[in-house]
Each structure stands twice: as C-alpha cells, then as structure tokens.
N, C-alpha and C positions, 0 to 999 in steps of 0.2 A: 184137343177140343177146338171146334170151329167157331168163329165170331159170328153172332147173329148179323144178318144183313138188314139194315134199317131202311125205312122208307120215308123218313123225315129227320130234320135236324132242329136244334134248338134255335131261337132267334138270337142275333147279335154276333154270329161267327163270321169274322173277317176273312174272305177268301183270297183277296188280293186287289191290287190296283186295276181299274178298268182297262188301262192300256196294255195290260197283259194279253188281252184277247183282241185279235186283228178285227178290223171292221170292214165288212161283216165277218164273223168268225165264231168259233165255239171253243170251249176248254172243258175237259173233264176234271172232276175233283173227287178225291177219296178222303173221307174224314173219318179218323179213328176215335170214337166216342166211348164214353164207359159203358154203354149199353150195347155196343156193337159197331160195326163199319157201315158207313153210308157212301154209296156211289151216286154221283149225280153229274150233270153237266150245265154250263151256262152258255147261252147263245147271245152274241152282241150284234145289235144293228145301230150304228150311231152311238148315242149315249144311253140307249135303251137296253136292258138285259132281260132275259127270261131263262128261268131255270127249270129243269126236269129231272126226276129220278132217272138214272141210266139203266133202264130196263124196257125192252120191247114188249108190247102187250101180246104179240104173236106167241113167243116162246120163252119170254123171260130172260133173254140174253142181254148183255150190254150192247148198245147200237153200234159203236165204233170197234172195228178190229184193229185199226191203226190209231195211234195216240191223237186225240183231239179231232178225229175226222168224222165229225157229227153232221156236217152239211153236204148236200148234193153239190155237184160241180159249179152250179150257178150261184150258189150261196143263198138261194131264196128259200129253201125247205130242208128240213132235218130228213136224213135218210138212214135207215138201218141197213148196215153193210152186210148183213147175213142174207136177208131174203128180199131186200129192195123196197121195203114199205116207206111211204113218204108221209111226213107230219108237217102241219102248219107250225112256223115258228110262233105265231102269236098265241095259240091256245093248245098246241099239242095234238089236235085232231088228226086222225088218219085220213090222208088224202087219197091213198091207193095202196094196194098190196094185200098181203094175206090177213091183215088185222083191220080191214076196212070197217068203220063203224066204231072202232075202239079209239083209244088215245093215250098219250103219255101222261104220267102222274106229275102234276105241277110240283115244283120246289120253289117255294117263295124266296126270292132274292131281289135286292135293290141296290142301287149306287147312292152312297153317302159320302159326300166330300170326296169324290173320285175313287172310292173303295167298294168293291162288291161285298155285300153282307147279307147273311140269311135274315129273314124276317118272319 
C-alpha cells in the first residue's frame, strides 16, 4: 500500500533551526503524517523564509534531482532541475520554461525564535 502524497501540513510543526539552511539557500523536507507523506522545501534569504510544495506544475515531479538543489546557480530564483522552469522565490510564480503562467503551491512557514515552523 502506497502512502498518500499530501499537499499541506498542520500548523505548528517544527522543521529545524534557521541556521540549518544556508543564506541564500534551500532545503527539502519530507514529513510522514498520519494521513500520508508531505514533500516540501523552504527557501531562505536572510531571516526570511518561503515554503513550497515540492512538485513542479509542469509534470508533477519534485523540483530537485540532487538533495536540496532547488535554487539556480545565482541563488536568486528557484529552478526545476528536470526541464529548467524558473520560479520567483517571493511568490512561486513561473518566470519561464514549460509551465509559464503557472506557479508553485505555497507551503506556509515562518521563523519563530530561530526555528522554522509550519503555520
């Protein structure tokens, strides 16, 4: 039996301390919940974080083929490693590539007392 792949998480899940993500940088998270498994990633720029469901709107694949490799080389945009689609860090909007006009699904996260948590 395969666990259902979830598109959201409950609030209040502590993911880890902010310093675990380089600045700028990104880190993937897989959470096993009662209802199924959630795949997401968090992008850090300074003390700000943005979270997204780890699924490209083009073909539904995870964005990174290598562990935590969600950002383009310049660290300014999110890049799908499969087909090269580019997404804005601020809102997940597709800036170019095969899914132009679509966007990433937000995953609400915040930093509380130095710890990244779901909200």
